[in-house]
C-alpha positions as CSV (number, residue, x, y, z in Angstrom):
1,M,13.9,8.9,101.1
2,V,17.3,10.2,99.7
3,R,15.7,11.2,96.4
4,H,13.0,13.1,98.3
5,R,15.6,15.0,100.3
6,M,17.5,16.0,97.1
7,E,14.4,17.3,95.6
8,V,13.8,19.3,98.7
9,V,17.4,20.8,98.6
10,L,17.0,21.6,94.8
11,L,13.8,23.4,95.5
12,A,15.3,25.5,98.3
13,I,18.3,26.5,95.9
14,A,15.9,27.6,93.3
15,L,13.8,29.7,95.7
16,S,17.0,31.4,97.0
17,A,18.0,32.3,93.5
18,C,14.6,33.8,92.8
19,H,14.8,35.8,96.1
20,R,18.2,37.2,95.1
21,A,17.1,38.3,91.6
22,A,14.1,40.0,93.0
23,D,16.2,41.9,95.5
24,A,18.6,43.0,92.7
25,A,15.7,44.2,90.6
26,A,14.3,46.2,93.5
27,Q,17.5,48.2,93.8
28,Q,17.5,49.3,90.1
29,P,15.5,52.5,89.3
30,A,12.2,51.8,87.7
31,A,11.8,52.5,84.0
32,V,9.6,55.5,83.5
33,P,8.2,56.1,79.9
34,P,9.1,59.6,78.8
35,S,6.4,62.3,79.1
36,P,5.2,63.9,75.9
37,P,6.3,67.5,75.2
38,A,4.0,70.3,76.6
39,G,0.9,70.8,74.5
40,V,1.2,67.4,72.8
41,S,-1.5,64.8,73.6
42,P,-0.6,61.2,74.1
43,Q,-0.8,59.2,71.0
44,P,-3.2,56.2,70.7
45,I,-1.9,52.7,70.9
46,R,0.1,51.9,67.7
47,G,-2.1,50.0,65.2
48,V,-5.4,50.7,66.9
49,A,-7.4,53.7,65.7
50,S,-9.4,55.9,68.2
51,T,-12.5,55.4,66.2
52,D,-12.1,51.6,66.5
53,L,-11.9,51.9,70.3
54,D,-15.1,54.0,70.3
55,S,-16.8,51.4,68.1
56,S,-15.8,48.5,70.4
57,R,-17.4,50.4,73.4
58,R,-20.6,51.2,71.6
59,T,-22.1,47.7,72.1
60,A,-25.6,46.4,71.4
61,I,-26.5,47.1,75.0
62,V,-25.3,50.7,74.7
63,A,-27.4,51.2,71.6
64,A,-30.5,49.5,73.1
65,V,-30.3,51.8,76.3
66,Q,-30.0,54.9,74.2
67,R,-33.0,53.7,72.2
68,V,-35.4,53.2,75.2
69,K,-34.0,55.4,77.9
70,P,-35.8,58.7,76.9
71,A,-39.2,57.0,77.5
72,V,-38.5,55.8,81.0
73,V,-40.0,57.8,83.8
74,S,-39.7,57.9,87.6
75,I,-43.0,57.6,89.7
76,R,-43.4,59.1,93.2
77,V,-46.6,58.3,95.0
78,T,-48.1,60.0,98.0
79,L,-50.0,57.5,100.3
80,P,-52.5,57.9,103.0
81,A,-51.1,58.7,106.4
82,P,-51.0,55.9,108.8
83,Q,-53.6,55.8,111.5
84,P,-52.5,58.2,114.5
85,S,-51.3,56.5,117.7
86,P,-52.7,57.5,121.0
87,W,-49.2,58.4,122.0
88,D,-49.0,61.2,119.4
89,M,-50.8,63.6,121.6
90,F,-48.1,63.2,124.2
91,T,-45.1,63.0,121.9
92,G,-46.2,65.8,119.7
93,E,-45.2,63.9,116.7
94,D,-47.1,64.5,113.4
95,E,-46.9,61.5,111.0
96,E,-46.4,62.8,107.4
97,S,-48.0,61.0,104.5
98,P,-45.6,58.2,103.4
99,E,-44.3,58.0,99.9
100,A,-43.7,55.1,97.5
101,F,-41.4,55.0,94.4
102,G,-41.3,53.1,91.2
103,T,-40.7,53.4,87.5
104,G,-42.9,53.5,84.3
105,F,-42.4,53.8,80.6
106,I,-44.3,55.8,77.9
107,I,-46.2,53.7,75.5
108,R,-48.1,56.6,73.8
109,S,-46.8,59.9,72.8
110,D,-49.9,61.7,74.3
111,G,-48.6,60.9,77.8
112,I,-49.9,57.3,78.4
113,I,-47.6,55.5,80.9
114,L,-47.5,51.8,81.9
115,T,-46.3,50.7,85.4
116,N,-47.0,48.1,88.0
117,Q,-50.3,48.3,90.0
118,H,-48.5,47.9,93.3
119,V,-46.5,51.0,92.6
120,V,-49.6,53.2,92.5
121,A,-51.8,51.2,94.9
122,N,-53.9,53.5,97.3
123,A,-52.2,56.6,95.8
124,L,-53.5,60.0,96.9
125,Q,-51.2,61.8,94.5
126,I,-48.9,60.6,91.6
127,N,-45.9,62.6,90.5
128,V,-44.1,61.5,87.2
129,T,-40.5,62.7,86.5
130,L,-39.5,62.5,82.9
131,A,-36.0,61.5,81.9
132,D,-35.1,65.2,81.3
133,G,-36.0,66.0,84.9
134,T,-39.5,67.6,84.2
135,D,-42.1,66.9,87.0
136,L,-45.7,66.3,85.9
137,P,-48.8,65.4,87.9
138,G,-50.0,61.9,86.9
139,R,-53.7,60.8,86.8
140,L,-54.4,57.2,87.3
141,L,-56.6,55.9,84.3
142,G,-57.0,52.4,85.8
143,E,-55.4,49.5,87.6
144,D,-55.7,45.7,87.7
145,P,-54.3,44.0,90.9
146,V,-54.7,40.5,89.2
147,T,-52.1,41.2,86.5
148,D,-50.2,43.9,88.6
149,I,-50.6,46.5,85.7
150,A,-51.7,50.1,85.9
151,V,-52.0,53.0,83.4
152,I,-51.1,56.7,84.2
153,K,-51.8,59.7,82.0
154,V,-49.7,63.0,82.2
155,A,-50.7,66.2,80.3
156,R,-48.0,66.4,77.8
157,A,-47.9,65.8,74.1
158,N,-45.1,64.6,71.6
159,L,-43.3,62.5,74.2
160,P,-40.8,59.8,73.3
161,V,-42.2,56.3,73.4
162,V,-40.7,52.7,73.7
163,T,-40.7,50.2,71.0
164,I,-42.9,47.2,71.9
165,G,-41.3,43.9,71.2
166,R,-42.4,40.3,71.8
167,S,-41.7,37.9,74.7
168,S,-43.0,34.8,72.9
169,D,-39.8,34.3,71.0
170,L,-37.2,35.0,73.7
171,M,-34.2,32.9,73.8
172,I,-32.7,31.5,77.0
173,G,-29.4,33.2,77.5
174,E,-29.9,36.2,75.3
175,W,-29.2,39.7,76.7
176,A,-31.7,41.2,79.0
177,I,-31.5,44.9,80.1
178,A,-33.6,46.4,83.1
179,L,-34.1,50.1,83.3
180,G,-35.5,51.9,86.4
181,N,-34.9,54.1,89.3
182,P,-33.8,52.1,92.3
183,Y,-33.5,54.1,95.5
184,V,-34.5,57.2,93.7
185,Y,-35.4,58.8,97.1
186,M,-31.8,58.5,98.1
187,L,-30.1,59.6,94.9
188,G,-32.1,62.7,93.9
189,N,-31.5,62.0,90.2
190,S,-34.2,61.4,87.6
191,D,-32.0,59.8,85.0
192,P,-32.9,56.1,84.9
193,T,-30.2,53.5,85.6
194,V,-29.3,50.3,83.7
195,T,-28.5,46.8,84.7
196,A,-27.8,43.9,82.3
197,G,-28.0,40.2,82.5
198,V,-29.5,37.4,80.4
199,I,-32.9,35.8,80.1
200,S,-32.7,33.1,82.6
201,A,-36.0,31.3,81.9
202,T,-39.5,31.9,80.5
203,G,-42.8,30.5,81.6
204,R,-42.1,30.9,85.3
205,N,-45.1,30.5,87.7
206,I,-44.5,32.0,91.1
207,V,-46.2,30.3,93.9
208,P,-48.6,32.8,95.6
209,T,-47.9,33.8,99.2
210,G,-49.9,35.8,101.7
211,S,-48.2,39.0,100.5
212,N,-48.9,38.4,96.8
213,T,-51.9,40.3,95.5
214,G,-51.4,39.6,91.9
215,S,-51.0,36.5,89.7
216,Y,-47.4,36.3,88.7
217,L,-47.8,33.6,86.1
218,D,-45.9,32.7,82.9
219,M,-43.2,35.3,83.9
220,I,-39.8,36.1,82.4
221,Q,-36.9,35.4,84.8
222,T,-33.7,37.4,84.5
223,D,-30.5,37.9,86.4
224,A,-30.4,41.6,85.4
225,A,-30.5,43.3,88.8
226,I,-33.9,44.5,89.9
227,N,-34.0,46.5,93.1
228,P,-36.6,48.5,95.1
229,G,-37.7,51.4,92.8
230,N,-37.3,49.2,89.5
231,S,-40.9,48.0,89.7
232,G,-42.8,49.0,86.6
233,G,-39.7,49.7,84.5
234,P,-39.1,48.0,81.2
235,L,-37.1,44.9,80.5
236,V,-35.5,45.2,77.2
237,N,-33.8,42.9,74.7
238,S,-30.5,43.8,72.8
239,L,-32.5,45.5,70.1
240,G,-34.0,48.0,72.5
241,D,-37.5,46.4,72.2
242,V,-39.5,46.2,75.5
243,V,-40.2,42.5,76.2
244,G,-41.5,42.7,79.8
245,V,-42.4,44.8,82.8
246,N,-40.1,44.4,85.8
247,S,-42.3,43.4,88.7
248,S,-40.9,41.2,91.4
249,I,-37.8,39.4,92.9
250,F,-37.0,36.4,95.0
251,S,-34.7,37.6,97.8
252,G,-34.1,37.0,101.5
253,T,-32.9,40.6,102.0
254,G,-35.1,42.8,99.7
255,E,-32.2,43.3,97.4
256,S,-31.5,41.7,94.1
257,V,-29.9,38.3,94.2
258,G,-30.2,37.5,90.5
259,L,-33.8,36.2,90.6
260,G,-35.9,38.9,89.0
261,F,-39.3,38.6,87.2
262,A,-41.0,40.5,84.5
263,I,-44.6,40.4,83.1
264,P,-44.7,39.4,79.5
265,I,-45.2,42.6,77.4
266,E,-48.1,41.1,75.5
267,R,-50.1,40.6,78.7
268,A,-49.2,44.1,79.9
269,I,-50.2,45.8,76.7
270,R,-53.5,43.8,76.4
271,V,-54.5,44.9,79.9
272,A,-53.3,48.5,79.3
273,N,-55.4,48.9,76.2
274,E,-58.5,47.6,78.1
275,I,-58.0,50.1,80.8
276,I,-57.4,52.9,78.3
277,Q,-60.6,52.0,76.5
278,T,-63.0,51.2,79.2
279,G,-61.3,51.8,82.5
280,T,-61.5,48.2,83.6
281,V,-60.3,44.7,82.6
282,R,-62.9,42.3,81.2
283,R,-62.2,38.8,82.6
284,A,-62.7,35.6,80.7
285,W,-64.5,32.6,82.2
286,V,-64.0,28.9,81.4
287,G,-66.7,27.5,83.7
288,L,-64.8,24.7,85.4
289,S,-62.9,24.1,88.6
290,I,-59.8,22.2,89.3
291,S,-59.5,19.6,92.1
292,G,-57.5,21.0,95.0
293,G,-56.7,24.3,93.4
294,R,-54.2,26.4,95.3
295,N,-54.3,23.9,98.2
296,S,-52.9,21.1,95.9
297,A,-49.2,20.2,95.9
298,V,-47.2,22.1,93.3
299,E,-45.5,19.1,91.8
300,P,-45.2,17.8,88.3
301,G,-48.1,15.5,87.7
302,N,-50.2,13.8,85.1
303,G,-52.7,16.5,84.4
304,L,-55.4,18.2,86.4
305,V,-58.6,16.6,87.6
306,V,-61.8,18.7,86.9
307,S,-63.8,18.8,90.1
308,Q,-66.8,20.9,88.9
309,V,-68.3,22.1,85.7
310,A,-70.8,25.0,85.7
311,P,-74.1,24.0,84.0
312,G,-74.4,25.8,80.6
313,G,-71.0,27.2,80.9
314,P,-68.0,27.1,78.4
315,A,-66.5,23.9,79.7
316,S,-69.9,22.2,79.7
317,R,-70.6,23.4,76.0
318,A,-67.2,21.9,75.1
319,G,-68.2,18.5,76.5
320,I,-66.0,18.5,79.6
321,S,-67.4,16.8,82.7
322,G,-66.4,16.4,86.3
323,G,-63.7,13.8,86.7
324,D,-62.2,14.5,83.4
325,V,-58.4,15.1,83.5
326,L,-56.9,18.1,81.6
327,L,-53.6,17.1,80.1
328,K,-52.6,19.9,77.7
329,A,-53.8,23.4,76.8
330,N,-52.8,24.8,73.5
331,G,-50.1,22.1,73.3
332,R,-48.5,23.0,76.7
333,A,-48.5,20.3,79.4
334,L,-50.5,21.1,82.6
335,R,-48.4,19.9,85.4
336,N,-50.1,21.8,88.3
337,Y,-52.9,24.3,88.9
338,L,-50.5,27.3,88.2
339,D,-50.1,26.2,84.6
340,W,-53.9,26.2,84.2
341,D,-54.2,29.6,86.0
342,A,-51.6,31.0,83.5
343,V,-53.7,29.9,80.5
344,K,-56.8,31.5,82.0
345,L,-55.0,34.7,82.9
346,D,-54.2,35.5,79.3
347,L,-57.7,34.6,77.9
348,D,-60.0,37.2,76.4
349,V,-63.7,36.7,76.1
350,G,-64.2,34.7,72.8
351,D,-60.8,33.2,72.8
352,S,-60.6,29.4,72.3
353,V,-58.4,26.9,74.1
354,A,-57.4,23.6,72.4
355,L,-57.5,21.1,75.3
356,T,-56.2,17.6,75.5
357,V,-58.7,15.8,77.8
358,Q,-58.5,12.3,79.3
359,E,-62.0,10.9,79.6
360,G,-62.6,7.2,80.6
361,G,-59.0,6.3,79.8
362,R,-59.0,7.9,76.3
363,N,-57.4,11.2,75.3
364,E,-59.7,13.5,73.4
365,Q,-59.1,16.9,71.7
366,V,-61.7,19.5,72.5
367,R,-62.0,23.3,71.9
368,L,-63.2,25.5,74.8
369,V,-64.4,29.0,74.0
370,A,-64.0,31.5,77.0
371,G,-67.1,33.5,77.9
372,D,-67.9,36.5,80.2
373,L,-67.8,36.0,83.9
374,P,-71.4,35.4,85.2
375,T,-71.0,38.1,87.8
376,A,-70.1,40.6,85.0
377,T,-73.3,40.0,83.1
378,A,-75.7,39.3,86.1
379,Q,-78.4,41.7,87.1
380,K,-77.3,44.0,90.0
381,V,-79.6,45.0,92.7
382,R,-78.5,48.1,94.6
383,I,-79.1,48.7,98.4
384,L,-78.0,51.4,100.8
385,K,-77.3,53.7,97.8
386,D,-73.9,52.2,96.9
387,V,-73.9,48.4,97.6
388,D,-74.5,46.1,94.5
389,L,-75.8,42.6,95.1
390,I,-76.2,39.7,92.8
391,T,-78.5,36.7,93.3
392,L,-76.6,33.3,93.5
393,T,-76.9,31.0,90.5
394,P,-75.1,27.7,89.7
395,A,-72.7,29.6,87.4
396,I,-71.9,32.3,89.9
397,R,-71.3,29.7,92.6
398,S,-69.0,27.9,90.3
399,E,-67.2,31.1,89.4
400,R,-66.6,32.3,93.0
401,S,-66.3,28.7,94.5
402,I,-69.2,29.5,96.8
403,R,-70.6,26.8,99.1
404,A,-74.0,28.4,99.9
405,T,-76.8,27.2,97.6
406,W,-78.8,30.5,98.0
407,G,-78.3,34.2,99.0
408,A,-77.0,37.4,97.5
409,L,-73.3,38.0,96.6
410,I,-71.8,41.4,97.5
411,Y,-70.5,42.6,94.2
412,H,-69.5,46.0,95.1
413,I,-69.3,47.9,98.5
414,P,-67.6,51.3,99.1
415,P,-64.4,50.9,101.3
416,A,-65.8,53.3,104.0
417,L,-68.9,51.2,104.4
418,A,-66.9,47.9,104.4
419,D,-64.8,49.4,107.3
420,N,-67.8,50.3,109.3
421,T,-69.8,47.1,108.8
422,G,-67.2,44.4,108.4
423,L,-68.7,43.3,105.1
424,Q,-66.5,42.6,102.1
425,E,-66.9,42.3,98.4
426,G,-67.3,38.6,97.7
427,D,-69.4,38.0,100.9
428,V,-72.6,36.2,100.5
429,I,-75.6,37.3,102.6
430,I,-77.7,34.3,103.3
431,G,-80.0,35.4,106.1
432,I,-81.0,38.0,108.5
433,N,-82.1,37.5,112.2
434,N,-81.9,33.7,111.3
435,Q,-84.4,34.2,108.4
436,A,-83.2,32.9,105.1
437,L,-82.6,35.5,102.3
438,R,-82.6,33.6,99.0
439,T,-82.1,36.4,96.5
440,A,-80.7,39.9,96.2
441,E,-84.4,41.1,96.0
442,D,-85.1,39.5,99.4
443,V,-82.1,41.4,100.9
444,A,-83.3,44.6,99.4
445,K,-86.8,44.2,100.9
446,A,-85.5,43.2,104.3
447,F,-83.4,46.5,104.4
448,Q,-86.3,48.6,103.1
449,A,-88.4,47.4,106.1
450,M,-85.8,48.4,108.8
451,Q,-86.1,51.5,110.9
452,P,-83.1,53.7,111.8
453,G,-81.3,52.5,114.9
454,E,-82.7,49.1,114.6
455,N,-80.4,46.3,115.6
456,F,-80.1,43.2,113.5
457,T,-78.0,40.1,112.8
458,L,-76.7,39.4,109.3
459,N,-75.8,35.8,108.5
460,V,-72.8,35.8,106.1
461,E,-70.7,33.3,104.2
462,R,-67.0,34.3,103.4
463,S,-64.5,31.8,102.0
464,G,-66.7,28.8,102.8
465,M,-67.2,29.9,106.5
466,R,-70.4,31.1,107.9
467,F,-70.7,33.7,110.8
468,P,-73.1,36.3,112.1
469,L,-72.5,40.1,112.0
470,Q,-74.2,42.3,114.7
471,L,-75.1,45.6,112.9
472,V,-77.2,48.8,113.5
473,F,-79.3,50.1,110.7
474,Q,-78.4,53.7,110.0
């Protein structure tokens, strides 16, 4: 106890001495370095040349940004005005057409720009602002909601372009640089902004939610800040090569929390090239269904059970049967349905997939060659001038997971007609007035026999559920 008291006393003495020294120092005038004579600039730190300081500031990130920045553009989209409210006539308020904002980057010097589909979805007008502030009207060449990629064209030649890199050899922890125009509607500046971080992960599959319209599979994850307005901008490595398209974030606030995701550049360029060449994206088909699909638990497992194989389809030709278990695809383990969806998303027609399949307790190696979607090659029957129908076949039922064994699939219907009738693309017409319609030709004949103003009941299957639609023939 005495020893403890002595330690306390010594500590108090030491603290008192420190306080006295501090008080004495405070009373002395502060030493002020002499100012240089008038007209003489301050000298650099001794031993460090000014050029050395400049070199130390010009990092790999600075060089990468200077390389890609001239090809980054801002995108402003005019959207349809919201439906008027009954109260508008009393308040006198006139709803203006809303706007959306995003980013894109030039991939061809003749004005071809790549961006996200969700940036230009439902656009009435597209305005593109180049890095130098020039405003140009943009024309939508095509869009693909599945991969969330769209292509825009502006009438300008000799534009700067980005350098396309590779995402397949990204290293976890290497620099990642995101360019874009977050909150451009608040800042009024066309110059793209830059955020930097690292590649946090690759091969990320984002579990779909009700708000997701695209398939965000095999994505690049980064902690470089991605905020509203960054969508469609480039994710760049330290060489200035574009490795991804900034697309989405995980956040509870809508702001960046360090969980940003980019579409691999190889997928984006493949889709963009198809849109440029044909205006659409040609989907590949494997001809098998997985047990559970999106309703199954997203947990690591021991492969995926094949629930159905389309007769004569690619999987059938590869020797795969219902009940087989898919273990690997191109050497990559299949832990859940998202892994398999990621494989299918990047397949072109004619591509082959090396599969490890468990059949009867034995592992076998098979090669599956992807084909065209049955709906893409099926004969179309047109009714009501603009509606395309396809007769159901076993292959089409497998492709679309349709329960009905007969009927006509609505392959295309104009949006206005869909709004007026309640019908949707993907619906299956199975009957009219409780009379079965087994083919697309049967549906066409039934409509040809109708008179204007005639009431009828259309029997429809949608997402496995059947219901009647009361309609009037116009």
